[in-house]
Phi, psi and omega in degrees: 000333179298324180297327177296321179295334178274315186285318186300315178300326177292314180300323183291345179273353180256117182302319185300343184263027185307310182296320178296316180299319180292327177291318181288317184236095188288161176298322179301317179293320178298317177301317179295330182280351178259117179250138181240129178206190173243160179294160188284328181251130179046056182291329179230121178219153179235133178247106182266342187272351181281169180301321175242102180299136185223161169250140180233128182230133179243106176272156177230118180248125179248129176254102181274357182295138174264359184248325188235140166283150177246150176240115171288116185264307181192170179207158172240131186234137168241138186235126178238145177242143176245131178215189177299338180275001181108196181251127182226146174286140175257319179209140179243130177061063167277130180261125179253114179246106184199083179298125182213129179280138176239107183299163176302135176056037180230166177235139177231148175263139177242123181260137178227132177225140175216151180285149180259144176268176184300318180295318178296317179298316180298312180299314180296325176297324180291326184256005185307320184270009182300136179278340187241059185259126176211163182241147171238129180246131174250122186234142166238111185246132178262120182239135177242166175201181179289343180250323189228148167239126185220159174248120180243129179256145180216148175234112182253110188255155174053047178270144180303147185214141178230144174236120180252000000 
């Protein structure tokens, strides 16, 4: 098995062997090797006190593949907040456009920020002091590589959230 670890990375650099590469390293395995999460500190925060109130989200994409680099191409995000008042949508279909290469066996952070409207600001002001505040993110992420282009969906629940 050790020879495969030596031979496969070399083989993956030659374009003519595409079908062989796909047979050896399936799309299903590549999908499994891409992990989507948020960063551990302040992954979702809202700034209401600035001149332009914003929401800030920090995604963390991990490429566990030892064969392929991944390219974060774009994503669609829906954001819901849970507080003592229940669970409410804050934003539906935020588009994240940020092509970013994720090297083999590496993790990259993807930052997303969007402006808040008056209704969102009012709602966030109402739940600002909530003791039980958390965020749920629904994501559709488009990932590319030299072999595969895929759409990966993720639901990240009960993530820490701050409102300033």
